[in-house]
N, C-alpha and C positions, 0 to 999 in steps of 0.2 A: 179863758179856756178856748182853744181853737182846734180846728180839724176834728179828729176823732178822739181827742183826749178825754179822759174820764176822771172825775173826782167823786168818790162815793164812800159809804159807811159814815164814820164820824170825821173824816179828813176835812181839812179846811185850807183854802188858798185865798190869800188876801194881799192887800197893798198893791204893788205893781208886779207881782209875780205872774209868770206866764207858763201855762201848761199847754203843749201843742203836740201835733202829730198823733201818735197812738199811745202817748204816755198815760200812765195810770197812777193816781194818788188815792190811797185808801187806808182803811183801818183808822188809826188815830193820828195819822201823819199831818204835819203842818208845813206849808210852803208859803213864804211871805217875803217882804221887802222887794228886791228886784231880781229874785231868783228865776232861772229859766230851766224848765224841765221839758225835754222833747224826745223825739223818736219813739222807741219802745221801752223807755225807762219805766221802772216801777219803784215807787216810794210808798212804803207801807209800815204797818205796826205803829210804833211811836216815833218814827224818824222825823227830823226837823231839818228843813233846808231854808236858808235865808241869806241875807246880804246880796252880793252879786254872784253867788254860786251858780255854776252851770253843770247840769247833769244831762247826759245824752247818750245816744247809742242804745245798747241793751243793758245798761247798768241797773243794778238792784241796790237800793238803800233801804235798810229795814232794822228792826230791833229798836234801840234807843239812839241810833247814830245821829250825829249832828254834822251838817256840812254848811259852812258859812264863809264869810269874807269873799274872796275871789277864787275859791277852790273850784277845781274842775274834776268831775268824775265822768269817765266816758268809756266807750267800747263795751266790753263785757265785764267790767269791774264790779265787784261786790263789796259793799261796806255795811257792816252789821255789828250788833253788840252795843257796847257803850262807847263807841269810837267817836273821836272828834277829828274832823278834817277842816282845816282853815288856812288863812293866809293865802299864798299863791300856790298851794300844794296841788299836784296833779296825780290822780290815780287812774290808770288806763289799762288797756288790753285786757288780760284775764287776771289781773291782780286782785287779791282779796285782803281787806283790812278788817280785823275783827277783834273781839275781846275788849280790852280797855285801852287800846292803842291811840296815840295821838300822832297825826301826820300834819305838818304845818310848815310855815316858812316857804322855802323854795324846793321842798322835797318832791321827788317824782318816784312813784311806785308803779312798776309795769311788768309785762311779760311773765306772768305766772308767779310773781313774787307774793309771798304771804307775810303780812305784818300782823302780829297778834299779841296776846297777853298784854303787857304794859309797854309795848314798843313805843319809842319816843323818837320820831324821825322829823328833823326840821331842816335837813340839808341833803342834797344829793349824795353827799359823802357819808351818810349815816346808815347806808345799806350797801351790801355787796352781794351780787349773785354771779355764780360761775356755772355754766352749763356743761353737760357731757363730761362729768368727772366721776372718778371712782369705779368700782367694780360693776356698778349698775348703770353707768353712763347717765346719772341723774343730774339734777340741778341742786346746787348748794346755795342757800340764801342765809346771810348773816345780817343782823341788825342790832342797833342799840336799844336799851330799855331805859325807863325813867330812873331806875336805881343803878345806872352805870354798868349793868351787865351786858354781855354780848350773847345773843341767842342765835343758835344755828339750827337749820332745818334742812334735811336731805333725806329722801325716801321716807322710811318710818322713824328716823331719828329726829327728835326735837329736844334741845337742851342747851346748857351754857357752853361757851367755848371750851371750858375746862373739861366738861363732861364729854364733849365731842372728841377732844384730843385723847381722852382715856378710852373711849369707844373705838377710835381708830387703832390705837395701840393694841387693844385686846382682840380686835377683829382681824387686823391686817399684819400685825407684827412689824416687819421691815420690808414687806413686799413693795412692788411698784405702786400700788394704790396708796399704801401708807406714805410713801415718799411724795406722791402728788398731794395728798391731803395735808401733809406737814408743811409743804410750801404754801398752800392756801391758808392754813391756820396762821402762819407767820404773817402773811399779807393781811388777813382779817384783823389780827391784833394790832398791826401797825396802822391800818386804815381806820378802824373803829375805836381807837383809843379815845377816851373821853376828852382829851385835850384838843382834838380836832373838831 
């Protein structure tokens, strides 16, 4: 432990793990192996960080989240729930990963993207976000799940690609926004097909 870093409650840090700057590890959290926690990161609840994982910036890791291997969580990212982040995965900026999602391999989650439920992302090509779309000029994020579904989230809508298509038809009929969404739905289906 270095600088103004704090480890308290029942949290433990061991092996060659390093906690530095103003990072905080507390609750029942565990940090070990060669993990590095720095800046103003908070690791708490029952979160576990190990391997060569790096967590820095203002990231929050909590719940029962596990971050390991060479995964990187940084900036203002939040990882919580029963999430597993491993391999060479990167979660950055204001992205959130929660629920029972798995992010691994060479996946990169960033820029306000939310991966949740049973999201299963192991490649950069298993997520697609498009900003400033539809009547609300919102961001549409679509991703794969472990049961080969595609989940879409935009504004208040969260559901499968089929449910999203139905909602577009019911809400927009054949107006300009429906046409935009249908182009994107076609791209999402092509891009996130389970064969890719």
